[in-house]
Structure formats: C-alpha cells, structure tokens
C-alpha positions as CSV (number, residue, x, y, z in Angstrom):
1,M,12.8,9.3,3.6
2,F,10.5,8.3,0.8
3,R,11.4,8.5,-2.9
4,Y,9.0,7.4,-5.8
5,S,10.5,6.4,-9.1
6,K,7.9,6.4,-11.9
7,A,10.3,4.8,-14.4
8,H,10.8,1.7,-12.3
9,E,7.3,1.7,-10.6
10,E,8.8,1.3,-7.2
11,C,9.4,3.3,-4.0
12,K,12.6,3.5,-2.1
13,I,12.3,3.7,1.6
14,I,15.3,4.8,3.6
15,T,15.2,4.1,7.3
16,I,17.2,6.8,9.2
17,F,16.8,5.3,12.6
18,G,19.5,2.8,13.6
19,N,21.3,1.4,10.6
20,K,20.8,3.1,7.3
21,L,18.8,0.5,5.4
22,I,17.6,1.0,1.8
23,T,14.6,-1.1,0.8
24,T,12.8,-1.1,-2.5
25,V,9.0,-1.5,-2.3
26,P,6.8,-2.0,-5.4
27,V,3.9,0.3,-6.1
28,I,1.0,-0.4,-8.4
29,D,0.0,2.4,-10.7
30,T,-3.7,1.6,-10.9
31,K,-4.3,4.1,-13.7
32,G,-1.8,2.2,-15.9
33,L,-3.5,-1.3,-15.4
34,S,-4.6,-2.7,-18.8
35,K,-6.7,-5.7,-17.8
36,L,-10.1,-5.8,-16.2
37,Y,-9.3,-8.6,-13.8
38,Y,-6.1,-9.9,-12.2
39,S,-5.6,-13.3,-10.7
40,I,-4.2,-13.6,-7.2
41,G,-0.9,-14.8,-8.6
42,E,-0.6,-11.8,-10.9
43,L,-1.5,-9.4,-8.0
44,A,1.0,-11.1,-5.7
45,G,3.7,-10.7,-8.4
46,L,2.9,-7.0,-8.8
47,L,3.3,-6.4,-5.1
48,D,6.1,-8.9,-4.6
49,V,4.2,-10.7,-1.8
50,N,2.9,-14.2,-1.3
51,A,-0.7,-15.1,-2.5
52,S,-1.4,-16.3,1.1
53,L,-0.8,-12.8,2.4
54,L,-3.4,-11.4,0.0
55,R,-5.9,-14.1,1.2
56,F,-5.0,-13.2,4.8
57,W,-5.7,-9.5,4.1
58,E,-8.9,-10.5,2.4
59,K,-10.1,-12.1,5.7
60,E,-8.7,-9.5,8.0
61,F,-10.0,-6.5,6.2
62,S,-13.3,-8.1,5.1
63,L,-12.6,-7.6,1.4
64,K,-15.1,-8.9,-1.0
65,V,-13.6,-10.4,-4.2
66,S,-16.4,-9.8,-6.7
67,K,-15.4,-12.4,-9.3
68,R,-14.0,-16.0,-9.5
69,N,-13.3,-18.1,-12.5
70,K,-14.7,-21.5,-13.2
71,K,-12.0,-23.1,-11.1
72,G,-12.9,-20.9,-8.2
73,N,-9.7,-18.8,-8.4
74,R,-10.0,-15.1,-7.2
75,L,-10.1,-12.5,-9.9
76,Y,-9.5,-8.9,-8.6
77,S,-11.0,-5.9,-10.4
78,V,-9.1,-2.6,-10.6
79,K,-11.1,-1.2,-7.8
80,E,-10.2,-4.2,-5.6
81,V,-6.5,-3.8,-6.6
82,E,-6.7,-0.2,-5.4
83,E,-8.0,-1.3,-2.0
84,I,-5.3,-3.9,-1.7
85,N,-2.7,-1.3,-2.8
86,I,-3.9,1.0,0.1
87,I,-3.7,-1.9,2.6
88,Y,-0.2,-2.7,1.2
89,S,0.8,0.9,1.6
90,L,-0.4,1.2,5.2
91,V,1.0,-2.2,6.4
92,K,4.2,-2.5,4.4
93,V,5.3,1.0,3.5
94,Q,4.0,3.1,6.4
95,L,4.4,0.2,8.9
96,F,0.9,0.4,10.5
97,T,-0.2,-2.6,12.6
98,L,-3.2,-4.5,11.2
99,D,-5.5,-2.8,13.8
100,G,-4.0,0.6,12.9
101,A,-4.5,0.0,9.2
102,K,-8.1,-1.1,9.8
103,K,-8.8,2.1,11.7
104,A,-7.1,4.2,9.0
105,M,-9.2,2.5,6.4
106,K,-12.4,3.1,8.3
107,S,-11.6,6.7,9.1
108,K,-10.7,7.3,5.4
109,G,-13.9,5.9,4.2
110,S,-16.1,7.9,6.6
111,K,-14.4,11.3,6.7
112,G,-13.3,11.5,3.1
113,S,-11.1,14.4,1.8
114,V,-10.8,16.2,5.1
115,D,-9.1,13.2,6.7
116,S,-6.8,12.8,3.6
117,K,-5.7,16.4,3.9
118,Q,-4.8,15.9,7.5
119,L,-3.0,12.7,6.5
120,V,-0.9,14.6,3.9
121,I,-0.1,17.3,6.5
122,S,1.1,14.8,9.1
123,K,3.2,12.9,6.5
124,L,4.8,16.2,5.4
125,E,5.6,17.1,9.0
126,G,7.2,13.7,9.5
127,I,9.3,14.1,6.3
128,K,10.3,17.6,7.5
129,K,11.5,16.1,10.9
130,R,13.5,13.4,9.2
131,L,15.1,15.9,6.8
132,I,16.1,18.0,9.7
133,I,17.7,15.0,11.4
134,L,19.5,14.1,8.2
135,K,20.8,17.6,7.8
136,S,22.1,17.8,11.3
137,S,24.0,14.5,11.1
C-alpha cells in the first residue's frame, strides 16, 4: 500500500507480502523548490541517499548535469532534480531493476501521455489487488 503525506513530504510504503514492514521514503515536491540549483550533497540529503548513488545514477542513466561550480562540484537544476526524482521513484519506491527503470524512462519519453495513462491504470490495478488481499486477511 502507498500513502503520501504532504505535511511531512514523505511516502509510506507498506509491504504486505511476508512480514508487514513499514518504510518511510522521502519525496521531493519539485514545485516547492525555491533555489535554481542544488548541490549533490543537498540533493542527496533531500532523497536520503548517498552522493555516490547519485553519481552512479548519473553514469547509468546518462544524465547530463548542466552546471558545475568553480570547484567542479555538480549543481542540479530543478529539471534535473525532477529526472532524478523519477529515477528514485522507479528504483527505490517501485523497486524496478536498473534495466527496467531505463526501459521505463525510455518508453515514457517516447510515448508520452498514452504510456503514463497506462502506467496509472496498472498501478491502480495493483493497489486494488493489494487492498483485496488486505481485506481478506
């Protein structure tokens, strides 16, 4: 089950298979970001991951960081933060493999809104199945 809490800017993911485990996962509200650029440390702090993971994703998903400061540190724009937020959602929240996340990113970029509608439908069907399982137990 998936629950979003706007007040705390986090998602709660409850695994219903095996042990009932409650995990809290941060979510970045990109519309509420106030700065133009975020350092890799700030972005890692927002997502509660290591900076090395962001560098790894940058290589794996061929992300282009458009700006660096005089020291050479990465500065992520809001658009790049949105891309990383999508990768985070696919890999950490929806538990895609890296290859699966790459395919999802490619299909999302090429097919547009039709693919996103199908994605929403499949997510809702999954939620419905989980709710039925919860109700029966």
